[in-house]
C-alpha positions as CSV (number, residue, x, y, z in Angstrom):
1,M,115.4,51.2,5.4
2,C,116.8,49.2,2.7
3,G,119.8,48.7,2.7
4,R,120.4,45.2,0.7
5,I,119.1,43.8,-2.5
6,S,119.3,40.6,-4.9
7,I,119.5,40.5,-9.0
8,A,119.6,36.4,-9.3
9,L,118.9,36.5,-12.5
10,S,122.0,35.5,-15.5
11,T,122.9,38.5,-18.1
12,E,121.0,36.5,-20.9
13,D,117.8,37.3,-19.1
14,M,118.6,41.2,-18.0
15,I,119.2,41.7,-21.2
16,Q,115.7,40.5,-22.3
17,I,114.0,42.3,-19.7
18,L,115.6,45.2,-20.4
19,R,114.8,44.7,-24.1
20,N,110.8,44.3,-23.4
21,R,110.6,46.4,-20.8
22,Y,112.1,49.0,-21.5
23,E,112.8,49.3,-25.1
24,I,116.8,48.7,-24.1
25,E,118.3,46.3,-27.0
26,D,122.1,46.3,-25.4
27,D,123.4,42.6,-26.2
28,A,126.0,43.6,-23.7
29,L,125.6,44.2,-20.3
30,D,128.3,46.0,-18.0
31,Y,127.4,44.5,-14.7
32,D,128.3,40.8,-13.7
33,L,125.3,38.8,-13.2
34,P,123.8,36.9,-10.7
35,R,124.4,38.8,-7.6
36,Y,123.3,37.6,-4.4
37,N,123.6,40.1,-1.5
38,I,124.5,43.6,-3.2
39,A,125.6,46.1,-0.5
40,P,125.9,50.1,-0.3
41,S,128.8,51.6,-1.3
42,T,128.6,49.1,-4.7
43,N,127.2,49.5,-7.9
44,V,123.4,48.4,-8.2
45,L,121.9,48.3,-12.1
46,S,120.3,51.2,-12.9
47,V,117.4,52.6,-15.5
48,I,117.1,56.2,-16.3
49,N,115.1,57.9,-19.2
50,D,117.4,60.9,-21.0
51,G,114.1,62.7,-22.1
52,I,114.1,60.6,-25.6
53,K,115.0,56.9,-24.4
54,Y,115.7,54.6,-21.8
55,R,119.1,54.2,-20.6
56,V,120.3,51.4,-18.3
57,G,123.7,51.8,-16.6
58,N,125.6,51.4,-13.3
59,L,125.2,54.2,-9.6
60,R,127.3,53.8,-7.0
61,W,124.9,53.0,-4.4
62,G,125.0,56.0,-1.7
63,F,123.8,59.3,-3.2
64,I,126.0,62.3,-3.3
65,P,124.2,65.5,-3.7
66,F,126.0,67.5,-6.7
67,W,127.1,70.6,-3.6
68,A,128.4,68.4,-1.5
69,K,132.1,69.5,-0.4
70,D,133.4,65.8,-0.4
71,D,132.2,62.2,-1.0
72,K,131.6,61.4,2.5
73,F,128.5,62.7,2.5
74,Y,125.8,60.3,0.9
75,S,122.6,58.6,1.9
76,I,121.7,55.0,0.9
77,N,118.0,55.7,0.9
78,A,115.8,58.5,0.8
79,K,112.1,59.2,3.0
80,A,109.2,59.0,0.5
81,E,107.5,62.0,2.6
82,T,110.1,64.4,2.9
83,L,111.8,64.1,-0.9
84,S,110.4,67.8,-2.3
85,Q,111.3,69.7,1.8
86,K,115.0,67.7,1.8
87,Q,117.8,69.9,0.5
88,M,119.7,66.8,0.1
89,F,117.2,65.5,-2.3
90,K,114.7,67.9,-3.9
91,H,116.7,68.8,-6.8
92,A,117.2,65.0,-8.3
93,Y,113.3,64.4,-6.9
94,K,112.4,66.8,-9.6
95,H,115.1,66.3,-12.2
96,K,117.3,62.8,-11.7
97,R,114.9,59.9,-10.7
98,C,116.0,56.6,-11.5
99,V,114.8,52.5,-11.2
100,I,117.2,50.5,-9.2
101,L,116.4,47.1,-11.0
102,A,116.0,43.9,-8.2
103,D,114.5,40.6,-7.9
104,G,114.7,40.4,-3.9
105,F,115.8,42.8,-1.0
106,Y,116.2,41.8,2.0
107,E,115.4,43.4,5.7
108,W,116.5,42.0,9.3
109,K,114.2,41.5,12.2
110,K,114.9,41.8,15.8
111,E,114.6,39.0,18.0
112,H,116.7,39.8,21.3
113,K,120.0,40.6,20.6
114,E,119.8,38.9,17.1
115,K,118.8,40.0,13.4
116,I,117.3,37.6,11.6
117,P,117.2,38.2,7.9
118,Y,114.6,37.7,5.3
119,R,114.4,38.4,1.1
120,F,111.2,39.9,-0.2
121,K,110.0,39.3,-3.8
122,I,106.7,39.8,-6.0
123,N,104.9,37.1,-6.8
124,D,104.5,37.7,-10.4
125,Q,107.3,38.9,-11.8
126,N,110.9,38.1,-12.2
127,I,111.9,41.8,-11.5
128,I,111.3,44.4,-8.3
129,P,111.7,48.1,-10.6
130,L,112.9,50.6,-7.3
131,A,112.4,54.1,-7.1
132,G,115.4,55.6,-6.8
133,L,117.1,59.1,-7.4
134,W,120.5,59.8,-8.8
135,S,123.5,62.7,-8.8
136,P,126.5,63.5,-10.9
137,Y,129.4,64.0,-8.5
138,K,132.7,65.6,-9.4
139,K,135.8,65.0,-7.0
140,E,138.5,67.4,-6.0
141,D,140.5,65.6,-8.8
142,G,138.0,66.3,-11.8
143,T,136.8,62.7,-11.3
144,K,133.1,62.4,-11.9
145,I,131.0,59.3,-10.5
146,Y,127.1,58.9,-10.4
147,T,125.7,58.0,-7.3
148,C,121.5,56.8,-6.3
149,T,119.6,56.2,-3.6
150,I,116.3,53.9,-3.1
151,V,113.8,55.3,-1.8
152,T,111.9,54.4,0.8
153,T,107.8,54.6,2.7
154,K,106.0,53.2,4.7
155,P,106.0,49.7,5.3
156,N,103.3,47.2,4.0
157,E,101.3,44.7,6.3
158,Q,103.6,41.8,5.8
159,I,106.7,43.8,5.9
160,E,105.6,45.7,9.0
161,P,106.1,42.5,11.2
162,I,110.0,42.8,10.6
163,H,111.0,46.4,9.5
164,H,109.6,50.1,9.5
165,R,110.7,50.9,6.3
166,M,110.2,49.5,2.4
167,P,110.8,50.1,-0.4
168,V,109.0,51.8,-2.7
169,I,108.3,49.2,-5.9
170,L,106.9,50.3,-8.7
171,S,104.5,49.1,-11.4
172,Q,105.1,48.7,-14.9
173,E,103.2,51.6,-15.3
174,N,103.6,53.5,-12.9
175,E,108.1,53.5,-13.4
176,K,106.8,55.1,-16.9
177,T,106.1,58.1,-14.7
178,W,108.4,58.1,-12.2
179,L,111.2,57.7,-15.1
180,N,109.4,60.6,-17.3
181,P,112.1,63.7,-17.1
182,S,109.0,65.9,-18.3
183,I,107.0,65.2,-15.3
184,T,108.0,67.7,-12.0
185,D,104.8,68.2,-10.7
186,D,104.6,66.8,-6.5
187,E,101.4,66.0,-6.3
188,V,101.8,63.2,-9.4
189,L,105.0,61.9,-8.1
190,N,103.6,61.3,-4.5
191,S,100.6,59.4,-5.5
192,I,102.9,56.6,-6.8
193,L,105.2,56.8,-3.7
194,K,102.9,54.1,-2.0
195,P,103.7,50.5,0.1
196,Y,103.6,48.3,-2.4
197,S,100.4,45.6,-1.8
198,S,101.3,43.1,0.8
199,K,99.1,40.1,-1.2
200,Q,101.3,40.4,-4.1
201,M,104.3,40.0,-2.1
202,S,106.0,36.8,-0.3
203,H,109.0,36.6,2.1
204,Y,111.0,33.9,3.7
205,Q,114.0,33.4,6.4
206,V,117.4,33.0,4.6
207,P,120.7,32.2,6.5
208,S,122.9,34.5,8.4
209,I,125.8,34.5,6.2
210,V,123.7,37.2,4.1
211,N,124.5,39.6,7.1
212,N,127.6,39.8,6.1
213,P,128.5,41.8,2.6
214,R,131.3,39.9,1.5
215,N,129.1,37.0,1.1
216,E,128.0,36.6,-2.9
217,T,126.8,33.3,-3.2
218,I,123.7,31.8,-3.7
219,E,123.7,30.6,-0.3
220,C,122.2,33.9,0.5
221,I,119.0,33.8,-1.4
222,K,118.4,30.2,-0.3
223,P,115.1,29.6,1.9
224,I,115.9,28.1,5.7
225,V,113.6,25.0,6.2
């Protein structure tokens, strides 16, 4: 599972990343940064491709399929291995893929009765593009909400001792494929949904204050030494 992420970057840094990586030229960003402890049911910063260009915006973390009877039916993660079979995700897998932006993610290791939090990063880049799916959902009152889920896969060698799943992390090349709405071939898409190289990642233990999603201070990302 992936249940908590961070974007410990300034608004100015993120605007530069969006410009250089996705050719998104907006000078304003409708998202408060930095964020040290982003939890489900809150907004995440996401990129989609509308068939013409990349767009950035907020999606609520907790995927609600368009056909759901109410907004209590949601999922924060989607297993890569079953995306094309699961009724909940198979339409979005073909037609509504997104990238959820982070610079780190947290996982917890069970030790006796404790859960010890660790933060994971990519060594050579300041952004982690996570594979996601998104969905528009219309509530009974006609209000539309836009939701998303993070795709997970089996863990690499670094994450396996801590947790049995990890988010799908995209390279700059294969995220172009993932975001391309004209690509719907299962074989092509499935080839992307693999564990990220353990050698290109690092992790460290962080304070237990991150366990509470109400804690949103820089202390959440500081290593325990």
